[in-house]
N, C-alpha and C positions, 0 to 999 in steps of 0.2 A: 719175589720171595722175601719173607721177613728176615731181619738180621738175626745172627746167631744169638745175640743177647736177648732180643725180643722173644725168640722161641724158647730159650732156657727159662726166662722169667715166667712166661705163660704156662709152660708145662710143669714147672715147679709149683706154681700156685694151684693148678688143678690137682696135682698129686697131693699137696698138703690138704686141700679141701676134701678129697676123697678119703684120705687116711683119717683125718679128724672126724669126718662124718661117720665112718665105719666104726670108730672107737666109741664115740659119745652118743650116737643116735642109732646107728645100724644102717648099713648100706642097702639101698633099694635099687631096683632096676633102672628107675628114672635118673638116679644119680650117675650111674655108669653111662647111660645113654647121653645125658647132657654133657658130661666131661668129654666123651668121644666126639660128639657133635661140635663142641666149641673148639677142640683141638683141630679137628678136620677142617672146619670152616676158616680157622685162623691161618692154616697152612695152605689152603686151596688156592687162593688168589688175593690180589689186593682189595677187591671190592668186598669179598666176604670177610676179610681180615678187618677192614674198617668197620663193618657192621658188628662184628663180635666185640670190638673195642667200644663201640657206641652203646652196646647193650649191657655193658658192665654195671651201670646203676640198677637196672632191673634184675640182673643176676644177683647182686648184693642184697637186694630186697628179698628175693626168694630164699637165699641162704640164711639171712637174718631171721626170717619167719620160721624156717625149718629148725634152726638152732635154738629156738625158744623151748624146744622139747628137752634140752639138756638140763635146764633148771626151771621147773614150772614156777610161775609167778606166785602160786599159793604157798610155796615154800620160802618165799622171801618176805612177804607181808600178809597180814590178815585179809581175808576176803570179805568185801562188803556185799552182803546179801540183803539184809533187812533195811539198813540205813538208806541205801539207794532207792529201794522200793518205796519207803515211807516218804522220801523227798519227792519222788515222782508223783505220788498220790497227793501230797500237800500242794505242789506247784501246779499240777495239770490234771488233778482228779476230776472225774465226770460223775455228777450226781445221778443216781438211778434209783429205782424202787428197791434194789438190793443193797443200797448204800453207795459209798464212794468207791469207784473203780478207777484203776489206772487206765490210760488209753489202751494199753495192751490187753488188759482184761476185757475192756469194752469190745474191742475188735475180735477177741476170741469168741465172744458170744454173738457178735454181729459182723458177719462177713458174707461176701457175695461172689458167685462164680466169676463174673466179669473182672472184679477187682483182684481175685485170686490169680487169674491168668495174667492180668496187667502187672501185678506185683512181681510175679515170676520173671516176666520179660525185663522189667526194670532191674531186678537184682542180678540178672545174667549179664548186665552191662557193666557192673561195677569195676571189673579189672580189664576185660577185653576192650572196651571203648577207650579208656586212657592209653592202653598200649597201642591200639590201632591209630589213635590220634598222634602219638609220639612217632610211630613209623611213618605216618603221613608227613609230619614235619621233616623227618630225616630224608625221605625220598623225594620231597619237593624242594630240596636244596636249602631248607631253612635249618641247617644243622646246628648253628649256634643257639637258636631258639629251642630246637629239640633237646640239646644238651642241658640247657637251663631247666626245661620242663622235667627231664629225666632225673636230674640231680635234686630238684625240689621234691619230686615224687618220692625219691629215696629218703630225703631229709624228713618229710612229713611222716613216713612210716617209722623212722627211727624215733621221732618224738612220740608217736603213738605207742610204740613198743615199750618205751621208757615209762609211759603212763600205765601200761598194763602191770608193770612191776611195782610202780609207786603206789598204785591204788587198784589192786585186783578186785574185780567186781563180777557178780553173777548176772547173766542176762535175764530178761523177764520170763522166758520159757522155763528157766531153771526153777524159779519160784513157783510157777504154775504146776510143775511136775513134782518137786521135792520139798516145797516150802522153804523155810529158813534154815534148815539143817545143812551143815557142810558135809558134802560127800566128795572127797578127793578122787581124782581119776574118773570123774563122770564123763561118759562119752558125749560126743557132739549130738545135736538134735536138729532136725530140719524145721521144727516148730510149724508155723503157719505156711511155710513154703512147701510143706508136704502136700498141701492141697493142689499146688501146681503140678507136682509129680503125679498125683493120682489122676488129675484131669487129663494130662498129656500122655501118661504111661511111660515117661522117659527116665525117671529116677535120677534126674540131673542133680538136684540138691541133696538127695540122700547120699549120693556118691561123694559130694563135696564135703558135707558136714560130718560124715563118719570118719573123715581123715583130718578133722579139725585138731590142730596141735595144741590149742589152748581154749578151753571152754570159759574160763574165768577171765575173759578179756573183753568185757562189754564196754569199758570206759578207757579211751574214747572210741567212738564208732568210726573206724577208718573207712568202712563202707561209705560213710557220709562225707569223707574228706576228699576222696580221689577225684570226683567230678568237679569239686570246687577248684582244684588245681588245674584240671583240664579246661574248664571254662575260662579261668583267668588267662592261661597261655593261648587259648584260642583267640581271645580278644586282643591280647598283646601281639600275637602274630598276624593280626588283621585278617583272620579267616572270614569267609563269607558270613553275612549276618544270619542266614538261615541255619548254618551249622551251629552258630553260637546259641540260637534259639533252641535247637534240638538238644544241645548239651545242657542248657538250663532246664528243659523239661525232664531230661533223664536225671539230672541232679535232684530236682524236687521229687521226682518219682521214687528215687532210691531213699531219700529222707523219709517219705511217707511209708514205703515198704518196710523199712527197718523197724518202724513202730507197729505197723499193721500186722506184720508177720510174727511179732513177739520176740524178735532178735535183739532189739535195743529199746531203751527208754528215750523219751524226748531229750532228756539230759545228756545221754550218750551222743545223740545226733548233734546237739549244740556244741559239745566239747570236741567232737570230731571235726566240725566246721572250724572251730577255733584253732585246732591243730593245723589245719590246712592254711589258714590265714597267717598263723605264726610262722610256719615254714616258709611261706612266700615272702613275708616281711624280713625274716632273718637272712634269707638268701639274697633277695634283691636289694635290700636297704642296708645290710651290714656286710655280708661276705663279698658281694660284688663291688663294694667300695674299697675293699682291701686290694692294694696293688699286687700283692703276692698271689692272692686267690684269683683275681681277674686275669693275671698273667697265665695261671694254670688253665683257666677256661680257654684262653686264646690258643694255648699250645694244644689242648685237647681238641678244640674245634679244628685247628689246622691239620691235625693228624687224621681226623675222619673225613676231612674235605680234600686232602691232597690227592 
């Protein structure tokens, strides 16, 4: 059983999260379910308690993303709509008989069923694959490596979320639908991924993007960042070469799909990749060289390994 102090701390934090969420965002059924599940697993036995503590970085990622609803980034700084579009056209424009098109505009006019299907498969990997990889590290007794991966995953997200507020930006599909006019509270859109939904009849992406908490968050592309982190730690953890190759293919596939589907510019993808590399460097080369932080990592690892 957990100590009395551990139980009080966890239940207090869950209660504070539920109260704050209900006040500032509005409580949804999944919030209550997650709080009950986390409390139940924490109290159930040592194995599930260690798992819940190990998953805290991913829980913080989810909470942080959800809480961006409290203050939309377009209320903090001006949204870049036309500037980003023009920069993309200047840097990566494609000459056609209709004039210079951005890669997104080109793919809107030139797309193929096979690529639509493949793009959907790649984009379905952007969160599940990193999480499954992390769990794989955890359950194969590589818990120190798991923890480093999970914390870098969280750090990269926080860097990206900061970018959303520093430089709010509209995605390519927004320009395609609405031009350069700012329309606050614009709902999310599946864009080119809708073709995958139509092809399969699953409505997977429609369900995901109608719940999007922030439309004006194109820069940086965190879709493009996650597999960079995953591939780095797969190599660092000395995973089988075939797995690293698969991760590299998925990473490149997500990069391509981000542009092909009209969800991101190439600029967004490049900045997302930069965020991933920045997070890795800050964590591994700066934080891990701090005695206090490395001691924290050792204690955290010991707790989930004991």
